[in-house]
FIPAPA-814374 format. One record per residue (C-alpha): residue number from 1; residue in one letter; x, y, z. Coordinates in steps of 0.5 Angstrom, whole numbers, plus 500, padded with zeros to 3 digits. Layout:
# residues N
+-----+-----+-----+-----+-----+
:   n : res :  c1 :  c2 :  c3 :
+-----+-----+-----+-----+-----+
: NUM :   A :   X :   Y :   Z :
...
+-----+-----+-----+-----+-----+
This chain:
# residues 161
+-----+-----+-----+-----+-----+
:   n : res :  c1 :  c2 :  c3 :
+-----+-----+-----+-----+-----+
:   1 :   M : 090 : 716 : 865 :
:   2 :   R : 090 : 714 : 858 :
:   3 :   Q : 088 : 707 : 857 :
:   4 :   S : 093 : 702 : 854 :
:   5 :   R : 092 : 700 : 847 :
:   6 :   R : 088 : 694 : 845 :
:   7 :   K : 093 : 688 : 846 :
:   8 :   R : 094 : 684 : 840 :
:   9 :   K : 092 : 677 : 841 :
:  10 :   K : 098 : 672 : 842 :
:  11 :   M : 097 : 667 : 836 :
:  12 :   N : 100 : 660 : 837 :
:  13 :   P : 105 : 658 : 832 :
:  14 :   I : 103 : 656 : 825 :
:  15 :   K : 104 : 649 : 824 :
:  16 :   I : 107 : 648 : 817 :
:  17 :   I : 107 : 641 : 813 :
:  18 :   V : 113 : 640 : 809 :
:  19 :   D : 112 : 635 : 803 :
:  20 :   T : 117 : 629 : 804 :
:  21 :   R : 120 : 630 : 797 :
:  22 :   E : 122 : 637 : 799 :
:  23 :   K : 130 : 637 : 799 :
:  24 :   D : 133 : 642 : 802 :
:  25 :   A : 127 : 645 : 806 :
:  26 :   L : 126 : 652 : 808 :
:  27 :   K : 127 : 652 : 816 :
:  28 :   F : 123 : 658 : 818 :
:  29 :   K : 128 : 659 : 824 :
:  30 :   D : 126 : 666 : 824 :
:  31 :   Y : 119 : 665 : 825 :
:  32 :   E : 114 : 662 : 830 :
:  33 :   V : 112 : 656 : 827 :
:  34 :   V : 113 : 648 : 828 :
:  35 :   T : 114 : 644 : 822 :
:  36 :   S : 112 : 637 : 821 :
:  37 :   I : 114 : 633 : 815 :
:  38 :   D : 108 : 629 : 811 :
:  39 :   K : 107 : 627 : 804 :
:  40 :   L : 103 : 632 : 800 :
:  41 :   E : 099 : 630 : 794 :
:  42 :   A : 102 : 636 : 791 :
:  43 :   G : 106 : 642 : 793 :
:  44 :   D : 111 : 643 : 798 :
:  45 :   Y : 109 : 647 : 804 :
:  46 :   T : 102 : 648 : 807 :
:  47 :   I : 099 : 649 : 814 :
:  48 :   H : 095 : 644 : 818 :
:  49 :   C : 088 : 645 : 818 :
:  50 :   H : 089 : 648 : 811 :
:  51 :   D : 091 : 643 : 807 :
:  52 :   R : 085 : 640 : 804 :
:  53 :   P : 084 : 642 : 797 :
:  54 :   L : 077 : 645 : 796 :
:  55 :   D : 076 : 648 : 803 :
:  56 :   D : 075 : 655 : 803 :
:  57 :   N : 082 : 657 : 806 :
:  58 :   S : 086 : 652 : 804 :
:  59 :   I : 093 : 654 : 802 :
:  60 :   I : 099 : 650 : 798 :
:  61 :   I : 106 : 653 : 796 :
:  62 :   E : 110 : 650 : 790 :
:  63 :   R : 117 : 652 : 791 :
:  64 :   K : 123 : 652 : 786 :
:  65 :   K : 130 : 653 : 788 :
:  66 :   N : 131 : 657 : 783 :
:  67 :   C : 129 : 660 : 776 :
:  68 :   Q : 133 : 654 : 772 :
:  69 :   E : 129 : 649 : 776 :
:  70 :   L : 122 : 653 : 774 :
:  71 :   V : 125 : 653 : 767 :
:  72 :   H : 126 : 645 : 767 :
:  73 :   N : 119 : 644 : 770 :
:  74 :   L : 116 : 649 : 765 :
:  75 :   V : 119 : 646 : 759 :
:  76 :   A : 122 : 639 : 760 :
:  77 :   S : 117 : 636 : 765 :
:  78 :   W : 111 : 640 : 762 :
:  79 :   D : 107 : 634 : 762 :
:  80 :   V : 108 : 632 : 769 :
:  81 :   F : 108 : 639 : 772 :
:  82 :   K : 101 : 640 : 769 :
:  83 :   N : 099 : 634 : 773 :
:  84 :   E : 101 : 638 : 779 :
:  85 :   L : 098 : 644 : 777 :
:  86 :   E : 091 : 641 : 776 :
:  87 :   I : 092 : 639 : 783 :
:  88 :   L : 094 : 646 : 786 :
:  89 :   S : 089 : 649 : 782 :
:  90 :   K : 084 : 646 : 787 :
:  91 :   Y : 086 : 650 : 793 :
:  92 :   R : 083 : 657 : 794 :
:  93 :   H : 090 : 660 : 795 :
:  94 :   K : 096 : 657 : 792 :
:  95 :   A : 103 : 660 : 789 :
:  96 :   I : 109 : 658 : 786 :
:  97 :   V : 115 : 661 : 790 :
:  98 :   V : 122 : 661 : 786 :
:  99 :   C : 128 : 662 : 791 :
: 100 :   G : 132 : 667 : 787 :
: 101 :   P : 131 : 673 : 782 :
: 102 :   N : 127 : 673 : 775 :
: 103 :   N : 134 : 672 : 771 :
: 104 :   F : 131 : 668 : 765 :
: 105 :   P : 135 : 673 : 760 :
: 106 :   Y : 141 : 672 : 764 :
: 107 :   L : 141 : 664 : 763 :
: 108 :   Y : 139 : 665 : 756 :
: 109 :   D : 144 : 670 : 754 :
: 110 :   R : 150 : 666 : 758 :
: 111 :   G : 148 : 659 : 755 :
: 112 :   F : 145 : 656 : 761 :
: 113 :   T : 138 : 655 : 757 :
: 114 :   K : 136 : 654 : 750 :
: 115 :   V : 129 : 656 : 752 :
: 116 :   S : 128 : 664 : 750 :
: 117 :   P : 125 : 668 : 756 :
: 118 :   S : 119 : 670 : 752 :
: 119 :   F : 117 : 662 : 752 :
: 120 :   V : 118 : 662 : 759 :
: 121 :   Y : 114 : 668 : 760 :
: 122 :   C : 108 : 665 : 756 :
: 123 :   R : 108 : 659 : 760 :
: 124 :   I : 108 : 663 : 766 :
: 125 :   A : 102 : 667 : 764 :
: 126 :   D : 099 : 660 : 762 :
: 127 :   V : 100 : 657 : 769 :
: 128 :   L : 097 : 664 : 772 :
: 129 :   M : 091 : 664 : 767 :
: 130 :   E : 089 : 657 : 766 :
: 131 :   Y : 091 : 654 : 773 :
: 132 :   G : 090 : 661 : 777 :
: 133 :   I : 097 : 660 : 780 :
: 134 :   P : 101 : 666 : 780 :
: 135 :   T : 109 : 665 : 780 :
: 136 :   I : 113 : 670 : 785 :
: 137 :   F : 120 : 671 : 785 :
: 138 :   A : 124 : 672 : 792 :
: 139 :   N : 131 : 674 : 791 :
: 140 :   S : 133 : 669 : 796 :
: 141 :   R : 131 : 663 : 801 :
: 142 :   E : 130 : 668 : 806 :
: 143 :   D : 125 : 672 : 802 :
: 144 :   A : 122 : 666 : 800 :
: 145 :   E : 121 : 664 : 807 :
: 146 :   N : 118 : 671 : 809 :
: 147 :   M : 113 : 671 : 803 :
: 148 :   I : 111 : 664 : 805 :
: 149 :   Y : 110 : 665 : 812 :
: 150 :   R : 106 : 672 : 811 :
: 151 :   M : 102 : 668 : 806 :
: 152 :   F : 100 : 663 : 811 :
: 153 :   V : 099 : 668 : 817 :
: 154 :   K : 094 : 671 : 812 :
: 155 :   A : 091 : 665 : 810 :
: 156 :   R : 090 : 663 : 818 :
: 157 :   K : 087 : 670 : 819 :
: 158 :   L : 082 : 669 : 814 :
: 159 :   N : 080 : 663 : 817 :
: 160 :   E : 079 : 666 : 823 :
: 161 :   E : 074 : 671 : 820 :
+-----+-----+-----+-----+-----+
């Protein structure tokens, strides 16, 4: 008789901390998570015990509801946003996750913004190169939840190794 494959260790639900200022927070209803609301110094989502900057496996996610919000932060609120980026950069794992596709050219061509896509891409490159923070475009809220959840799972696994 053949031995059964190794059973996967059942992991406890991930404890996600959502910032108090996060409006219309992601729900993560399709995932094994427990959410709580607390004030974060920067960012919108982190996980319990991985929420301290400079820790080896700390993780923080800054969520943008769409490209328009990202453009606003990269241009009109740039000085304030830079302060937040400074704090985010202290985390080992960090990302900006946009709930929606990269549609800068569409927004510019239709007159929803006067900021050229080229300028926005330069600022996104600045954020990556100067602060080490990638910008990830998810096609929907559901895709953003999935991406953030997967990052949290990986961060927790790295901590256990």
